[in-house]
A tleap script that builds the chain and sets N, CA, C and O, in Angstrom:
source leaprc.protein.ff14SB
mol = sequence {
  NMET PRO ALA PHE GLY GLN GLU THR LYS ILE
  GLY ILE LEU LEU ASP THR GLU THR THR GLY
  LEU ASP HIE ARG LYS ASP GLU VAL ILE GLU
  LEU GLY MET VAL LYS PHE GLY TYR THR PRO
  ASP GLY ARG ILE ILE ASP VAL THR ASP THR
  PHE SER ALA PHE ASN GLU SER SER GLU PRO
  ILE PRO ALA GLU ILE THR ALA LEU THR GLY
  ILE THR ASP GLU ASN GLY GLY ARG PRO GLN
  ASP ARG ARG GLY ARG ARG GLU ARG LEU ARG
  ARG ARG PHE ARG GLY PRO GLY HIE ARG CALA
}
set mol.1.N position { -97.577 -21.006 150.127 }
set mol.1.CA position { -96.457 -22.079 149.392 }
set mol.1.C position { -95.728 -20.765 148.525 }
set mol.1.O position { -96.222 -19.670 148.255 }
set mol.2.N position { -94.313 -21.330 148.187 }
set mol.2.CA position { -93.434 -20.319 147.935 }
set mol.2.C position { -93.829 -20.688 146.413 }
set mol.2.O position { -94.589 -21.631 146.195 }
set mol.3.N position { -93.251 -19.857 145.300 }
set mol.3.CA position { -93.450 -19.812 144.112 }
set mol.3.C position { -92.677 -20.841 143.485 }
set mol.3.O position { -91.594 -21.023 144.041 }
set mol.4.N position { -92.920 -21.605 142.443 }
set mol.4.CA position { -92.385 -22.567 141.703 }
set mol.4.C position { -90.850 -22.273 141.317 }
set mol.4.O position { -90.418 -21.523 140.441 }
set mol.5.N position { -90.201 -23.034 142.172 }
set mol.5.CA position { -88.579 -23.020 141.631 }
set mol.5.C position { -88.205 -21.872 142.924 }
set mol.5.O position { -87.022 -21.643 143.176 }
set mol.6.N position { -88.964 -21.403 143.459 }
set mol.6.CA position { -88.199 -20.358 144.235 }
set mol.6.C position { -87.190 -20.998 145.473 }
set mol.6.O position { -87.274 -22.190 145.767 }
set mol.7.N position { -86.444 -20.284 146.009 }
set mol.7.CA position { -85.538 -20.845 147.030 }
set mol.7.C position { -86.192 -20.750 148.052 }
set mol.7.O position { -86.992 -19.815 148.102 }
set mol.8.N position { -86.082 -21.717 149.274 }
set mol.8.CA position { -86.420 -21.829 150.444 }
set mol.8.C position { -85.164 -22.003 151.159 }
set mol.8.O position { -84.089 -22.156 150.580 }
set mol.9.N position { -85.352 -21.973 152.811 }
set mol.9.CA position { -84.312 -22.093 153.556 }
set mol.9.C position { -84.980 -22.644 154.736 }
set mol.9.O position { -86.196 -22.601 154.920 }
set mol.10.N position { -84.074 -23.190 155.568 }
set mol.10.CA position { -84.393 -23.886 156.860 }
set mol.10.C position { -83.990 -22.981 157.961 }
set mol.10.O position { -82.834 -22.565 158.028 }
set mol.11.N position { -84.811 -22.691 158.745 }
set mol.11.CA position { -84.654 -22.168 160.204 }
set mol.11.C position { -84.877 -23.119 161.554 }
set mol.11.O position { -85.520 -24.165 161.474 }
set mol.12.N position { -84.432 -22.771 162.491 }
set mol.12.CA position { -84.928 -23.360 163.724 }
set mol.12.C position { -84.712 -22.475 164.857 }
set mol.12.O position { -83.728 -21.798 165.156 }
set mol.13.N position { -85.864 -22.628 165.437 }
set mol.13.CA position { -86.386 -21.503 166.506 }
set mol.13.C position { -85.879 -22.306 167.836 }
set mol.13.O position { -85.989 -23.531 167.897 }
set mol.14.N position { -85.385 -21.628 168.765 }
set mol.14.CA position { -84.937 -22.480 170.260 }
set mol.14.C position { -85.633 -21.469 171.162 }
set mol.14.O position { -85.669 -20.245 171.032 }
set mol.15.N position { -86.145 -22.193 172.050 }
set mol.15.CA position { -86.611 -21.538 173.151 }
set mol.15.C position { -85.954 -22.168 174.468 }
set mol.15.O position { -85.782 -23.387 174.437 }
set mol.16.N position { -85.620 -21.570 175.467 }
set mol.16.CA position { -85.143 -22.231 176.623 }
set mol.16.C position { -85.909 -21.635 177.975 }
set mol.16.O position { -86.006 -20.412 178.082 }
set mol.17.N position { -86.477 -22.544 179.054 }
set mol.17.CA position { -86.687 -22.094 180.349 }
set mol.17.C position { -85.641 -22.296 181.164 }
set mol.17.O position { -85.012 -23.336 180.965 }
set mol.18.N position { -85.178 -21.387 182.275 }
set mol.18.CA position { -84.316 -21.507 183.163 }
set mol.18.C position { -84.840 -21.438 184.546 }
set mol.18.O position { -86.012 -21.080 184.659 }
set mol.19.N position { -84.254 -21.685 185.483 }
set mol.19.CA position { -84.176 -21.563 186.772 }
set mol.19.C position { -84.087 -19.873 187.367 }
set mol.19.O position { -84.582 -19.447 188.410 }
set mol.20.N position { -83.368 -19.180 186.433 }
set mol.20.CA position { -83.184 -17.939 186.918 }
set mol.20.C position { -82.132 -17.085 185.772 }
set mol.20.O position { -82.039 -17.589 184.652 }
set mol.21.N position { -81.577 -16.170 185.980 }
set mol.21.CA position { -80.945 -15.111 184.843 }
set mol.21.C position { -79.177 -15.414 185.435 }
set mol.21.O position { -78.287 -14.819 184.826 }
set mol.22.N position { -78.908 -16.065 186.258 }
set mol.22.CA position { -77.596 -16.359 186.741 }
set mol.22.C position { -76.759 -17.396 186.133 }
set mol.22.O position { -76.780 -18.539 186.591 }
set mol.23.N position { -76.010 -17.073 185.118 }
set mol.23.CA position { -75.403 -18.242 184.517 }
set mol.23.C position { -74.437 -19.042 185.275 }
set mol.23.O position { -74.058 -20.081 184.734 }
set mol.24.N position { -73.944 -18.728 186.496 }
set mol.24.CA position { -73.137 -19.408 187.409 }
set mol.24.C position { -73.970 -20.356 188.315 }
set mol.24.O position { -73.407 -21.169 189.049 }
set mol.25.N position { -75.143 -20.254 188.260 }
set mol.25.CA position { -75.972 -20.902 189.156 }
set mol.25.C position { -77.160 -21.640 188.436 }
set mol.25.O position { -77.274 -22.865 188.384 }
set mol.26.N position { -77.959 -20.799 187.932 }
set mol.26.CA position { -79.185 -21.288 187.452 }
set mol.26.C position { -79.294 -22.231 185.818 }
set mol.26.O position { -78.672 -21.975 184.787 }
set mol.27.N position { -80.067 -23.091 186.003 }
set mol.27.CA position { -79.760 -24.552 184.895 }
set mol.27.C position { -81.010 -24.060 184.090 }
set mol.27.O position { -81.917 -23.367 184.548 }
set mol.28.N position { -80.887 -24.602 182.641 }
set mol.28.CA position { -81.817 -25.008 181.788 }
set mol.28.C position { -82.798 -26.166 182.286 }
set mol.28.O position { -82.429 -27.298 182.595 }
set mol.29.N position { -84.291 -25.626 182.314 }
set mol.29.CA position { -85.278 -26.735 182.957 }
set mol.29.C position { -86.136 -27.130 181.686 }
set mol.29.O position { -86.750 -28.189 181.820 }
set mol.30.N position { -86.298 -26.447 180.423 }
set mol.30.CA position { -87.055 -26.821 179.372 }
set mol.30.C position { -86.372 -26.393 178.436 }
set mol.30.O position { -85.833 -25.291 178.541 }
set mol.31.N position { -86.220 -27.240 177.185 }
set mol.31.CA position { -85.788 -26.786 175.817 }
set mol.31.C position { -86.909 -27.329 174.911 }
set mol.31.O position { -87.390 -28.459 175.000 }
set mol.32.N position { -87.378 -26.065 173.739 }
set mol.32.CA position { -88.146 -26.633 172.709 }
set mol.32.C position { -87.409 -25.571 171.608 }
set mol.32.O position { -86.781 -24.521 171.745 }
set mol.33.N position { -87.879 -26.519 170.268 }
set mol.33.CA position { -87.298 -26.165 169.083 }
set mol.33.C position { -88.514 -26.404 168.160 }
set mol.33.O position { -89.370 -27.259 168.389 }
set mol.34.N position { -88.515 -25.767 167.347 }
set mol.34.CA position { -89.253 -25.491 165.917 }
set mol.34.C position { -88.502 -25.530 164.947 }
set mol.34.O position { -87.792 -24.529 164.838 }
set mol.35.N position { -88.325 -26.604 163.889 }
set mol.35.CA position { -88.063 -26.419 162.697 }
set mol.35.C position { -88.672 -25.966 161.528 }
set mol.35.O position { -89.599 -26.744 161.307 }
set mol.36.N position { -88.630 -25.158 160.720 }
set mol.36.CA position { -89.477 -24.512 159.775 }
set mol.36.C position { -88.849 -24.041 158.251 }
set mol.36.O position { -87.765 -23.472 158.115 }
set mol.37.N position { -89.365 -24.244 157.633 }
set mol.37.CA position { -89.215 -23.323 155.891 }
set mol.37.C position { -89.428 -22.185 155.964 }
set mol.37.O position { -90.287 -21.831 156.771 }
set mol.38.N position { -88.783 -21.246 155.212 }
set mol.38.CA position { -88.919 -20.069 155.009 }
set mol.38.C position { -88.205 -19.359 153.712 }
set mol.38.O position { -87.058 -19.672 153.391 }
set mol.39.N position { -88.821 -18.566 153.129 }
set mol.39.CA position { -88.299 -17.884 151.933 }
set mol.39.C position { -87.328 -16.406 152.135 }
set mol.39.O position { -87.348 -15.622 153.084 }
set mol.40.N position { -86.613 -16.369 151.055 }
set mol.40.CA position { -85.553 -15.514 151.361 }
set mol.40.C position { -86.203 -13.857 151.963 }
set mol.40.O position { -85.514 -13.066 152.607 }
set mol.41.N position { -87.519 -13.646 151.598 }
set mol.41.CA position { -87.960 -12.488 152.070 }
set mol.41.C position { -88.352 -12.660 153.504 }
set mol.41.O position { -88.629 -11.660 154.167 }
set mol.42.N position { -88.395 -13.846 154.025 }
set mol.42.CA position { -88.728 -14.021 155.472 }
set mol.42.C position { -90.225 -14.666 155.667 }
set mol.42.O position { -90.728 -14.810 156.781 }
set mol.43.N position { -90.676 -14.925 154.812 }
set mol.43.CA position { -92.195 -15.683 155.193 }
set mol.43.C position { -92.250 -17.269 155.423 }
set mol.43.O position { -91.981 -18.083 154.539 }
set mol.44.N position { -92.561 -17.534 156.478 }
set mol.44.CA position { -92.620 -18.889 157.118 }
set mol.44.C position { -93.407 -19.389 156.099 }
set mol.44.O position { -94.327 -18.681 155.689 }
set mol.45.N position { -93.169 -20.747 155.495 }
set mol.45.CA position { -94.050 -21.659 154.498 }
set mol.45.C position { -94.450 -22.904 155.125 }
set mol.45.O position { -95.469 -23.482 154.749 }
set mol.46.N position { -93.583 -23.438 156.226 }
set mol.46.CA position { -94.192 -24.459 156.977 }
set mol.46.C position { -93.290 -24.920 158.346 }
set mol.46.O position { -92.155 -24.550 158.644 }
set mol.47.N position { -94.141 -25.808 159.036 }
set mol.47.CA position { -93.140 -26.025 160.316 }
set mol.47.C position { -93.141 -27.598 159.931 }
set mol.47.O position { -94.113 -28.319 159.706 }
set mol.48.N position { -91.857 -27.894 159.924 }
set mol.48.CA position { -91.283 -29.358 159.997 }
set mol.48.C position { -91.258 -30.521 160.710 }
set mol.48.O position { -91.368 -31.677 160.302 }
set mol.49.N position { -91.057 -29.981 162.123 }
set mol.49.CA position { -90.740 -30.745 162.963 }
set mol.49.C position { -90.868 -29.955 164.427 }
set mol.49.O position { -90.947 -28.727 164.463 }
set mol.50.N position { -90.878 -30.677 165.482 }
set mol.50.CA position { -91.085 -29.645 166.799 }
set mol.50.C position { -90.298 -30.721 167.916 }
set mol.50.O position { -90.302 -31.930 167.682 }
set mol.51.N position { -89.787 -30.293 168.855 }
set mol.51.CA position { -89.232 -30.859 169.896 }
set mol.51.C position { -89.218 -30.294 171.205 }
set mol.51.O position { -88.883 -29.121 171.370 }
set mol.52.N position { -89.643 -31.229 172.396 }
set mol.52.CA position { -89.563 -30.430 173.711 }
set mol.52.C position { -89.089 -31.283 174.660 }
set mol.52.O position { -89.289 -32.485 174.490 }
set mol.53.N position { -88.428 -30.860 175.749 }
set mol.53.CA position { -87.640 -31.761 176.811 }
set mol.53.C position { -87.924 -31.194 178.104 }
set mol.53.O position { -88.433 -30.077 178.193 }
set mol.54.N position { -87.703 -31.719 178.866 }
set mol.54.CA position { -87.641 -31.082 180.135 }
set mol.54.C position { -86.392 -31.578 180.811 }
set mol.54.O position { -86.135 -32.718 180.425 }
set mol.55.N position { -85.422 -31.060 181.795 }
set mol.55.CA position { -84.325 -31.279 182.498 }
set mol.55.C position { -84.593 -31.224 183.780 }
set mol.55.O position { -85.152 -30.181 184.119 }
set mol.56.N position { -84.401 -31.939 184.557 }
set mol.56.CA position { -84.451 -32.134 185.994 }
set mol.56.C position { -83.484 -31.018 186.941 }
set mol.56.O position { -82.267 -31.163 187.049 }
set mol.57.N position { -84.060 -30.169 187.436 }
set mol.57.CA position { -83.383 -29.323 188.135 }
set mol.57.C position { -82.560 -29.341 189.430 }
set mol.57.O position { -83.269 -29.318 190.436 }
set mol.58.N position { -81.212 -29.378 189.657 }
set mol.58.CA position { -80.953 -30.067 190.750 }
set mol.58.C position { -81.117 -29.280 192.260 }
set mol.58.O position { -80.539 -29.548 193.313 }
set mol.59.N position { -82.072 -28.259 191.989 }
set mol.59.CA position { -82.678 -27.524 193.101 }
set mol.59.C position { -83.881 -27.394 193.039 }
set mol.59.O position { -84.332 -27.865 191.995 }
set mol.60.N position { -84.850 -26.824 193.903 }
set mol.60.CA position { -86.343 -27.148 193.902 }
set mol.60.C position { -86.112 -25.691 192.791 }
set mol.60.O position { -85.160 -24.912 192.749 }
set mol.61.N position { -87.344 -25.717 191.993 }
set mol.61.CA position { -87.672 -24.650 191.115 }
set mol.61.C position { -88.265 -23.245 192.009 }
set mol.61.O position { -89.134 -23.336 192.876 }
set mol.62.N position { -87.756 -22.258 191.696 }
set mol.62.CA position { -88.340 -21.107 192.486 }
set mol.62.C position { -89.720 -20.561 192.115 }
set mol.62.O position { -90.109 -20.355 190.966 }
set mol.63.N position { -90.340 -20.374 193.131 }
set mol.63.CA position { -91.805 -20.069 192.901 }
set mol.63.C position { -92.188 -18.871 191.909 }
set mol.63.O position { -93.271 -18.749 191.336 }
set mol.64.N position { -90.978 -17.926 191.811 }
set mol.64.CA position { -91.302 -16.886 190.870 }
set mol.64.C position { -91.175 -17.023 189.194 }
set mol.64.O position { -91.663 -16.267 188.354 }
set mol.65.N position { -90.228 -18.426 188.945 }
set mol.65.CA position { -90.379 -19.028 187.710 }
set mol.65.C position { -91.546 -20.048 187.398 }
set mol.65.O position { -92.007 -20.184 186.264 }
set mol.66.N position { -91.908 -20.630 188.310 }
set mol.66.CA position { -93.192 -21.552 188.065 }
set mol.66.C position { -94.435 -20.426 187.773 }
set mol.66.O position { -95.231 -20.545 186.841 }
set mol.67.N position { -94.444 -19.335 188.732 }
set mol.67.CA position { -95.325 -18.307 187.974 }
set mol.67.C position { -95.505 -17.792 186.812 }
set mol.67.O position { -96.549 -17.464 186.247 }
set mol.68.N position { -94.283 -17.731 186.439 }
set mol.68.CA position { -93.726 -17.113 184.903 }
set mol.68.C position { -93.806 -18.203 183.674 }
set mol.68.O position { -94.118 -17.897 182.523 }
set mol.69.N position { -93.385 -19.862 184.232 }
set mol.69.CA position { -93.570 -20.752 183.041 }
set mol.69.C position { -94.354 -21.687 183.377 }
set mol.69.O position { -94.660 -22.464 182.472 }
set mol.70.N position { -94.841 -21.894 184.524 }
set mol.70.CA position { -96.005 -22.772 185.113 }
set mol.70.C position { -95.333 -24.167 184.953 }
set mol.70.O position { -96.036 -25.169 184.826 }
set mol.71.N position { -94.261 -24.220 184.958 }
set mol.71.CA position { -93.221 -25.180 185.184 }
set mol.71.C position { -93.202 -25.416 186.825 }
set mol.71.O position { -93.069 -24.387 187.487 }
set mol.72.N position { -93.302 -26.479 187.440 }
set mol.72.CA position { -93.084 -26.833 188.700 }
set mol.72.C position { -92.316 -28.240 188.817 }
set mol.72.O position { -92.166 -29.041 187.894 }
set mol.73.N position { -91.800 -28.396 190.310 }
set mol.73.CA position { -90.935 -29.614 190.413 }
set mol.73.C position { -91.595 -30.620 190.232 }
set mol.73.O position { -90.863 -31.602 190.357 }
set mol.74.N position { -92.895 -30.963 189.934 }
set mol.74.CA position { -94.049 -32.109 189.927 }
set mol.74.C position { -94.039 -32.114 188.354 }
set mol.74.O position { -93.640 -33.120 187.767 }
set mol.75.N position { -94.441 -31.083 187.707 }
set mol.75.CA position { -94.585 -31.507 186.411 }
set mol.75.C position { -93.417 -31.243 185.128 }
set mol.75.O position { -93.444 -31.433 183.912 }
set mol.76.N position { -92.452 -30.730 186.041 }
set mol.76.CA position { -91.171 -30.654 184.848 }
set mol.76.C position { -89.780 -30.992 185.339 }
set mol.76.O position { -89.704 -31.612 186.400 }
set mol.77.N position { -88.951 -30.745 184.862 }
set mol.77.CA position { -87.463 -31.313 185.234 }
set mol.77.C position { -87.603 -32.674 185.658 }
set mol.77.O position { -87.082 -33.034 186.714 }
set mol.78.N position { -88.360 -33.595 184.822 }
set mol.78.CA position { -88.207 -35.081 184.922 }
set mol.78.C position { -86.989 -35.746 184.728 }
set mol.78.O position { -86.458 -35.342 183.694 }
set mol.79.N position { -86.429 -36.477 185.221 }
set mol.79.CA position { -85.201 -37.212 184.370 }
set mol.79.C position { -85.527 -37.827 182.888 }
set mol.79.O position { -86.500 -38.452 182.466 }
set mol.80.N position { -84.447 -37.442 182.344 }
set mol.80.CA position { -84.607 -38.158 180.987 }
set mol.80.C position { -83.139 -38.596 180.668 }
set mol.80.O position { -82.151 -38.046 181.153 }
set mol.81.N position { -83.106 -39.722 179.737 }
set mol.81.CA position { -82.090 -40.173 179.099 }
set mol.81.C position { -81.452 -39.390 177.939 }
set mol.81.O position { -81.723 -39.555 176.749 }
set mol.82.N position { -80.388 -38.337 178.548 }
set mol.82.CA position { -79.684 -37.469 177.769 }
set mol.82.C position { -78.896 -38.003 176.704 }
set mol.82.O position { -78.710 -37.183 175.805 }
set mol.83.N position { -78.340 -39.201 176.515 }
set mol.83.CA position { -77.779 -39.836 175.409 }
set mol.83.C position { -78.865 -39.540 174.163 }
set mol.83.O position { -78.772 -38.914 173.107 }
set mol.84.N position { -79.960 -40.317 174.822 }
set mol.84.CA position { -80.886 -40.778 173.814 }
set mol.84.C position { -81.842 -39.457 173.267 }
set mol.84.O position { -82.575 -39.381 172.281 }
set mol.85.N position { -81.556 -38.568 174.208 }
set mol.85.CA position { -82.294 -37.070 173.831 }
set mol.85.C position { -81.364 -36.397 172.825 }
set mol.85.O position { -81.849 -35.693 171.939 }
set mol.86.N position { -79.937 -36.600 172.934 }
set mol.86.CA position { -79.426 -35.923 172.149 }
set mol.86.C position { -79.270 -36.563 170.689 }
set mol.86.O position { -79.024 -35.851 169.715 }
set mol.87.N position { -79.410 -37.786 170.607 }
set mol.87.CA position { -79.491 -38.708 169.404 }
set mol.87.C position { -80.956 -38.299 168.558 }
set mol.87.O position { -81.133 -38.036 167.368 }
set mol.88.N position { -81.790 -38.358 169.569 }
set mol.88.CA position { -83.170 -37.690 168.555 }
set mol.88.C position { -82.981 -36.101 168.039 }
set mol.88.O position { -83.575 -35.775 167.011 }
set mol.89.N position { -82.277 -35.256 168.644 }
set mol.89.CA position { -82.093 -34.111 168.176 }
set mol.89.C position { -81.023 -34.092 167.004 }
set mol.89.O position { -81.183 -33.180 166.192 }
set mol.90.N position { -80.055 -34.872 166.805 }
set mol.90.CA position { -79.435 -35.109 165.922 }
set mol.90.C position { -80.177 -35.480 164.701 }
set mol.90.O position { -79.882 -34.974 163.618 }
set mol.91.N position { -80.987 -36.214 164.810 }
set mol.91.CA position { -81.576 -37.022 163.617 }
set mol.91.C position { -82.908 -36.189 163.256 }
set mol.91.O position { -83.412 -36.324 162.141 }
set mol.92.N position { -83.444 -35.368 164.168 }
set mol.92.CA position { -84.713 -34.576 163.666 }
set mol.92.C position { -84.184 -33.161 163.365 }
set mol.92.O position { -84.914 -32.330 162.826 }
set mol.93.N position { -83.225 -32.957 163.628 }
set mol.93.CA position { -82.521 -31.069 163.169 }
set mol.93.C position { -81.413 -31.351 162.449 }
set mol.93.O position { -80.652 -30.394 162.306 }
set mol.94.N position { -81.053 -32.491 161.894 }
set mol.94.CA position { -80.014 -32.257 160.976 }
set mol.94.C position { -80.180 -31.884 159.626 }
set mol.94.O position { -80.715 -32.585 158.766 }
set mol.95.N position { -79.606 -30.522 159.434 }
set mol.95.CA position { -79.502 -29.884 158.334 }
set mol.95.C position { -78.089 -29.014 157.699 }
set mol.95.O position { -77.007 -29.245 158.239 }
set mol.96.N position { -78.133 -28.349 156.928 }
set mol.96.CA position { -77.184 -27.765 156.264 }
set mol.96.C position { -76.093 -26.981 157.150 }
set mol.96.O position { -74.962 -26.662 156.781 }
set mol.97.N position { -76.740 -26.720 158.514 }
set mol.97.CA position { -75.686 -25.828 159.374 }
set mol.97.C position { -75.294 -27.001 160.456 }
set mol.97.O position { -74.466 -26.685 161.310 }
set mol.98.N position { -75.748 -28.129 160.477 }
set mol.98.CA position { -75.368 -28.942 161.542 }
set mol.98.C position { -73.882 -29.320 161.700 }
set mol.98.O position { -73.265 -29.661 160.691 }
set mol.99.N position { -73.240 -29.280 162.948 }
set mol.99.CA position { -71.974 -29.715 162.926 }
set mol.99.C position { -72.168 -31.186 164.113 }
set mol.99.O position { -72.445 -31.111 165.310 }
set mol.100.N position { -71.946 -32.281 163.398 }
set mol.100.CA position { -71.941 -33.588 164.630 }
set mol.100.C position { -70.796 -33.163 165.698 }
set mol.100.O position { -70.562 -33.881 166.671 }
savepdb mol mol.pdb
quit
């Protein structure tokens, strides 16, 4: 815990999994975020929220990506309501740096 009256800040760690490294053809297949509080000296003091969602790939997930991430066509990439996901993100991660 921070000292009484010590300033705290909010950070968000963003992690993505993709079908490859070519931004022209590869896609994001998983998005994960962790919202946390930290002190000015960089100590993480708490985790306040998490989010994870899969995105259905338009092409089969390559075997090397499955080997690296464990994400397969069967267990990942399920279609999701994108409008609902966007709204959940807005509600959960709204903070001082948020732009609607």
